[in-house]
N, C-alpha and C positions, 0 to 999 in steps of 0.2 A: 405806682409802687414798682421799683426796678426789679424786685425779686419775683414779681408776678409772672413774667414771661421769660422764655428761653429762645432767643433768636437762633441759636445754634441748631435747633431742631426744625427750622423752617422747611427744609427739603424733605425731612422725614415725615412731617405732617402732610405735606403735599402728596407724597407717595402713598401714605396711609389712606388719605381721603379718597384718592382715585381708585385704589385697590378695593376699599370698602364699597364704593359705589358699584364696582364690578360684581361683588358678591351680592349686593342688593338686586342688581339686574338679573342675575341667575335665579335668585329666590323668587322674584316676582314672575319671571318667565315660567318657572316651574308651577307656580300657583295658577297662572292664566291658562296653561295648557292642560292641566289635570283636574281642576276643581269640579267640573260638572259631574263626572262619574263618582267622585269621592264624597263631596260634601254639598253638591248642588241640590236644587229642588227635588230632583229625582235620583240623587246620589245614594250611595250605600249608607252614609251617615249624614242625613240632610241637616243643613244649618237651621232651617225654620223649626225643626223638632228640638234642637238644642236650645235655641233662644227662648222657646216657649217654657222651658223648665229651669233655666239658669239665669239668675238676675244679672243686671248690668254690673253691679259692684263686684261680682265674682269673676266676670269675664268681660271687661269693658271692650267694646267693639262698635264700629260704625254699623255693623250688621245687626246689632241689638236694636237699632232704631229703625232699620228697614233692610229687608233682604229680597233680592230677586237675582236670578242668574245673570241677567243683563247688568245689574248694579255691581255685582261682584266682579264680573269681567271688566267693567269700566274702572273699578278700583285697582285691579291687578295690572291692567295695561297702563293706567296712569302711573303706577309705581315703576313700571318698566321705563316709561318716558322720563320721569323725574330722575331715576337712577342713571339713565343714559346722559341726561343733561349734567348731572353731577360728575359723571365720568369724564365728560368733555370740559369741565371746569367752569360751568356757569356760575357757581357760587362765588368764585373769585371776581366776577364782574359786577357783583351786587354789593350794596352797603352791608355792613356787618350784620345788622338786625335781619335784613332780607335773606342773606345767606344762611343764617341760623334757621329761619322759617322754612327755607327750601330743604334743609337737612331734616327738619322736624316732620315734613310731610311723609317721606317714605317710612319713617319710624311709626307714625300713627297708622298708616295703611297696613304695614306688616303686622303690627300689634293686633289690629282688627282681624286679620286673617288667622293668626296663630290662636287667638282666643276663641275662635269658633271651629278650629281645624280638628279638634278632638284627637283621636289616636293617630290620625294621619300626620299630625304636627307635634307629636309628643316626643320629639327628639331634642337632645341637648343643644344642637347647633341652632335651633330656632330661637331659644332663649338667649344663646350667646350672641347671635346677630342683633337681637333687640337690646341687650345690655351694652354692647359696643356701639350700636347705632345711637343710643341715647347720649352717650358721652360725646360722640362725634357732633351732635347738634351744637355743643358749646365750644367746640375746638377752634372756631374762628376761621377767618379767611385772610385775604391779602391786606385787610385793614388793621390787623393786629398780629403780633408774634404769638406763637403757641403758649398757652398758660402752663406753667410748670406743674401745678397740681393735677391738671387733666392728663398730662403725660404720665405722671405717677399712677393715676387711676387706671390708665390703660395697662401699665405694667402690673398693677394689682390684679386686674382681670386675667392677664396672661399667667401670672403666678398661680392663681386659683385653678385655672384650667389645667395646667401641667402638674402642679403639686397635688391637687386633688385626684387626678388620674393616677399619679404614682402611688399615692397612699392606698387607694382602693384596690390597686393591683396587689400590693404587698399584703393587704388584709384579706382579700377576697378569694385567692386561689393559690394553693401551695405550689403550683407549677411556676408561678412568677418568682417565688423565693428559690425554687430549685433550678431556675433558668431554663425550663423545658417547655414553656407555653408555646413558643414559636415552632415546636415540632408539629403542632396542630393548627395554629391560628390561621395560616395562609390558606388552608384547606377548608376550614369551618367558618371563616368570617362571613358576615351577612351577604356581601356581594363581591366576589372575587373580580379582579381585573385581568387584562390580557397577560400580565407578567406574573400573576399570583402563582401559577403552576410552577414557574421557574424559581420563584422565591421559596416555594415549599420544598423543592428538591436541592436547595443549598445544603452543604454539609452541616451535620448537626452541631459540630463545634462552633460554626459560624452563627447558627441560631442562638446558641448560648451567649455568644459575644453580643448579638443583637439585643437580647433580653437584658444583659448587664448594662449595655449602653443606654437602653431605655430608662433603666432605673437612675442612672447618672443624670440623664437629660431631664427627667421629671422630678427628681427629689433633691438634686444638688444644684444644677444649673439655674433653676428659677430664682434661687436666693441671690444669685449674682446680678440679677436685674436691678437690684437696689444699691449696687456698688458704683463708685465713680467710673467715668470713662477712662480708658477704652474697654474696661472689663465688661461693662453692661452691654456694649455693642458686640463683643465677642460672644457673650452668653446668648444674646438674641440671634446672632448669626448661626450659632450651633443649633438653636431651636428651629430655625428656618430650614437648615439642611436636613434635620431629622424629619420635619414635616414633609419635605419633598420626597424623602425616602418612602414615607408612608403613602404619599400620592401614587408612587410607582407600584406599590404592593397591593393596592385594592381600591375599591370605590367607596369612599366615606363621605359622599355628598360634599358640602363645602366646609366640613369640620377642619380639615387640614389647612384649607386656604384661608379661612378667617383667623386661624392661629398664626399663620404666616403674616397676615395683615396686622395683627396685634404686635408681632415681633418687629415689624417695620417701624413702628412708632418709637421703639427704643434705640434705633440706630442713630448714631451721630455721623452723618454723611459728609465726606469731603466735597469740595467744589467751590463754586463762586460764593462770595459773601451774599447773604440774604439782603433783600431790599430794606432800606431804612423806612420804618413806619413810626407814626406817633404813638405815644403811650396809650394803653387800653383805656377806654372810657370808664368812668366810675360805675355806671349801671352794669356794665359787663363784668367788672371785677366782683361786684357784690353778688351778681347772679351766679357766677362760676363758683365762688367760695361757698355760697349757700347750698348749691346743688352738691358740691363736693362733700360738705358736712352731712347732707342727707344720705348720700351713697355710702359714706363711711359708717354711719349709724346703721344702715340696712345690712351692712356686712356681718353683723353679729351672728345671725342665724346660719348663714353659709359657713362662717368660720367654725362655729360650734359643731356643725355637722361634719366638717372636714376633719376636725380633731377627734370626733367621736369614734369609738370602736364599732359602733353600729352605723357607720357612714353609709349614706345612700347616694346614688348617682343621679345627676340630671334632674334637679328639683328647683322649681321657682318658689320663692317665699313671699311673693307679692304679685297681684294680678297684672301689674305693669311690667313684670320681668326685668326690674331694674338691677337687682343683684341676685345671682343664682349660684347653684352649686353644680359642678360638672364631674365627669368621670367616664371612663369607657373600658370595657372588657375587664371588669372586676373578676369575672370568671370566663374561662375559655372552654368551648365545647371540644370534646375529643372526637366526636363522630358527627358527620354532616348528614342531615336529613332534608329531603325536598318533597314538597307536595306537588304532584303532577296532576293536572286537571285535563280530563278527556271528555269528549262528547261522541255521541252516536246518532245517526239518522234513523236507526231501525225502530219500528213500532214497539217491539218487545225485546229488550236486551237479553242476550244469552252469553254463555261462556265464550262462544266462538264469534260473537259480534265484532264488527269492525269499529274499534274505538280510535278516534283521532285526537292527537295531543295538541293543546293550545301552547303556543310558544310565547314566552315572556321576553322582554327586551334585555333585561340584565341578569336575572337570576338563572342559575344553571338549569338546563332542560335537556336538549339533545346532547348526548355525551360527546359527539364529534364536533360540537360547536365551541370554539374558543370564546371565553367571556370577553365582552367589549369594555371599553373605557367610557364611562358616562359622567363621573364626577368632574366638576362640582355640581352638575345637574343631578337632581334628586329624583329617582324613580320610586315614588312612595309606595305603590302597590307591590313592587318587587321586594322592597325592604320588609313590608308587613308579611309577605309570604314566607320570609325566613323565620319570623317569629311564629307564624302559624305552624311551621314544621316542628318547632320546639314543643309546642303544646296547643291543642285545639282551643284551649281557654283564651289564648291571645287573640284568636280569630273569631270568637263567638259573636261579637257585635256586628261584624261586617261580612263574614264569609258567606252566609246565606244570601245576602244581597248581591254578592258577586256572582254566585251561581245562578240566581234568578236572572240577572242581566245577561249572562252568557246564553241562557236558554231563550232570551228575547232577541239575541243578536243586537243588543243595545250599542248604538254607534259610538257613544262617548266612552263606554267601557272598553270596546274593542280597540279604540285608539290608544289605550294604555298598554296594549299587547304588541308584540312583534308581528304575530300572525295568528289569524283564526283559521281553523281547518274547514270552516263552513262558509258558503257564499252568503252575501247579505240578505238574499231573499229566501234562504233555506236554513233556518236555525236548527240546531240539534233537537232531537226528541228527548234525549236524556243526557245528563252531565254527571260525571262521577269524579272523585278525587282519590288518589292512591299515594301512599307514603313510600318513598324509596330512600335507601342509604346510598349516598354518593361518596366516592373516594377518587382522588387523583390517580390516574394511571402512572406507571413508571416509564422510564425512557424506552425500554424494550417494548412495552405494550403500546406506547404511542407510535413507534415505528411500524409495528405489525398491524395495528388496527386503525390508526389515524384518530383515535378517540382520546380526548383529554380527561374524560371521566369514565369510571366504571360504576354502574348503578345496579342495585339489588332490591327487588321488591320486598317490603317489610310487612305491610298490612293495608287493609282498606281504610281510607281516611273519611270518605263520604260515600255511601252506597249510591247506585244509580238513582238519579232524582229527576223527575219531570216537573214542568212548570206548575202544575196544579198542586204539587206537593211541597212547594217552597214558600215559606212565609217571609214577606219582606221584613228585613232587619230594621 
């Protein structure tokens, strides 16, 4: 069928596939380096405890069949190796069916991780990677030109990501309608980056322009993805520029990068003519059309949610995460709070005891320390600490486990931190947590104090706690 493929998107597919493999690589590397303290056998939310109460049909995963830390590590590092091979173009050297199986492997492995990851993996970009990764399995290699229906499926995902985010902003917080949300967002976002302080201090009229431009990019431009070229390419290019602006303004894991990857698939790139390939085999055409029909059918619930006045963000409607709903910052905090964790070596803590602060890699702590750039790498504990500051309810399942492991000087947990104030052989006697309000300093305060933040004590978050008084979460 001549209508089945679009050879003009040969280079766009190649660029999309290599970039997606790069995102997969970061995702698996994040899992491999952090899982033991978070969901390992002795983690804060152990996988064995989850699979004992959740049936396979609700959370299909290889780890439902068997779990050990060594097995999880093998799966995560295998995912890294396969992603690196795809990034290097190994799928193009294989027959069509073998290339598809190679793309299927990281999807199965990452699905297995997400479905046992619990709150540590309850982010929209996890489902987004799985949804995009599933379509990528069928996208083909050098043996066939890109199927048109799959290219439109990728645009359909991009449309839902952007349009859904735009709708939830307009419905969720009046500051988006008043164009004032960016007066606060750069200061209160989950994990600021090294340029966030400067973004926050841009003139307020420019913040209003940013907010208005965001509405245009998310509510108008996505519709243009389904128009003829070169309009669709222009729309996708504008989305890429917007996402790169967001990359500069904060640390949002790989959310911005995978959105860029999706937009790459809509570009009609100039250059040399693509190689001539034979028509797609019949089995491949039937499989692509059948899966496309399935995904279109599964879009019903996400679309209904997107159009609902009670729209919710970041929800998966099937255990395989094939079609999901997305959204971000439906509401924007006006004030930033941070939970500061401290320990003491004293036998009996008093008001004048020496309390030493634990330093996290990404979340604000020392007011004089400029936030670092970590995205697309995802610091899961740091992100959850932002939610913990919003409400102790968010942290209830795991915060007690974190404190217990700090009291034990647990090696895997300490690896998630930038620095522990206690030597490995001398853990703290007591650990406490306190809630502070953080605000960015202004230009004058920065020059005078060298501090990027000014923080004010609000209240006790967790009283001094010793090991015997902590119950494993």
